[in-house]
C-alpha positions in Angstrom: 114.2 116.0 94.3 111.4 116.8 91.9 109.3 113.7 93.5 109.8 115.0 97.1 108.5 118.5 96.1 105.5 116.9 94.5 104.9 114.7 97.5 105.1 117.6 99.8 102.8 119.7 98.0 100.1 116.9 97.8 100.4 116.3 101.4 99.9 119.9 102.1 97.0 120.1 99.8 95.3 117.0 101.4 96.0 118.4 104.9 94.5 121.8 103.9 91.3 120.0 102.5 90.8 117.8 105.5 91.2 120.6 108.0 88.8 122.9 106.3 86.3 120.0 106.3 86.8 119.5 109.9 86.3 123.3 110.6 83.1 123.5 108.6 81.9 120.4 110.4 83.0 121.7 113.8 81.3 125.1 113.2 77.8 123.8 112.0 75.3 123.2 114.6 72.3 121.2 114.0 68.8 121.2 115.7 70.7 120.0 118.9 73.2 122.8 118.8 76.7 121.3 119.2 75.3 118.1 121.0 75.3 115.1 118.6 71.9 113.8 117.9 72.9 110.4 119.3 73.9 112.1 122.5 70.6 114.0 122.7 68.8 110.7 122.1 70.8 108.9 124.7 69.9 111.4 127.4 66.2 110.6 126.6 66.6 106.9 127.4 64.4 107.2 130.7 61.4 108.0 128.4 61.6 104.9 126.5 58.6 103.3 128.1 56.7 106.5 128.0 57.4 106.7 124.4 56.0 103.4 123.5 52.7 103.3 125.6 50.7 106.2 126.2 49.3 104.7 129.4 52.8 104.2 130.9 53.7 106.5 133.6 56.3 109.1 132.6 59.1 109.0 135.1 60.4 112.3 136.9 63.8 111.5 135.3 62.1 111.5 131.8 60.4 114.8 132.4 63.6 116.4 133.8 65.6 115.4 130.6 62.7 116.7 128.3 62.2 119.8 130.3 65.9 120.5 130.0 66.2 119.7 126.3 63.0 122.0 125.6 64.4 124.8 127.4 67.9 124.6 125.8 66.9 123.4 122.3 63.3 122.9 121.7 63.9 121.9 118.0 66.1 119.1 119.1 63.2 117.0 120.5 61.6 116.7 117.2 65.1 116.0 115.5 65.5 113.0 118.1 62.0 111.8 117.5 62.3 111.8 113.8 65.9 110.2 113.7 66.8 106.9 112.6 67.7 106.1 116.2 64.2 106.5 117.4 63.0 104.2 114.7 65.6 101.6 115.8 64.3 101.9 119.4 60.9 101.4 118.4 59.5 104.6 119.6 56.0 105.7 118.5 56.1 109.2 117.4 52.5 109.6 118.0 53.0 108.8 121.7 56.4 110.3 122.4 55.0 113.7 121.1 52.7 113.7 124.1 55.4 113.5 126.8 55.9 117.1 127.3 52.2 117.6 128.0 52.2 114.4 130.2 55.1 115.9 132.2 53.0 119.1 132.5 56.0 121.2 131.1 54.6 124.8 130.9 57.0 126.1 128.3 56.6 123.4 125.7 56.3 124.3 122.0 52.6 123.4 122.0 51.0 123.5 118.3 54.4 123.1 116.5 54.9 120.4 113.9 57.0 117.4 114.6 56.9 115.4 111.2 53.1 114.9 110.5 52.2 115.4 114.3 51.5 118.6 116.3 52.8 118.9 119.6 49.7 119.0 122.1 
């Protein structure tokens, strides 16, 4: 009987620890709010060509996605561009940072630092 009580208490403690970690992780919001950075990065997939070549035409879909991202969560763009996902996708940060200007987005965070670069 003593063994069952210890097992029960150990199970309860483990459950409480696991649930408190889940609550902390759920409540914390990063630069992209509650959207995981991977999802934010995936939403910018129409921008891949424009983020690798400064002469590539920026598609309307890309401009729409970047504009929406900047209006809801402006710091998220830098987080995505500085993420390991961007490096894996071979995104050139110096080129990608110019996309909001190339899209003529009016309310872009011009003059803000994104890594070692400044948004134009």
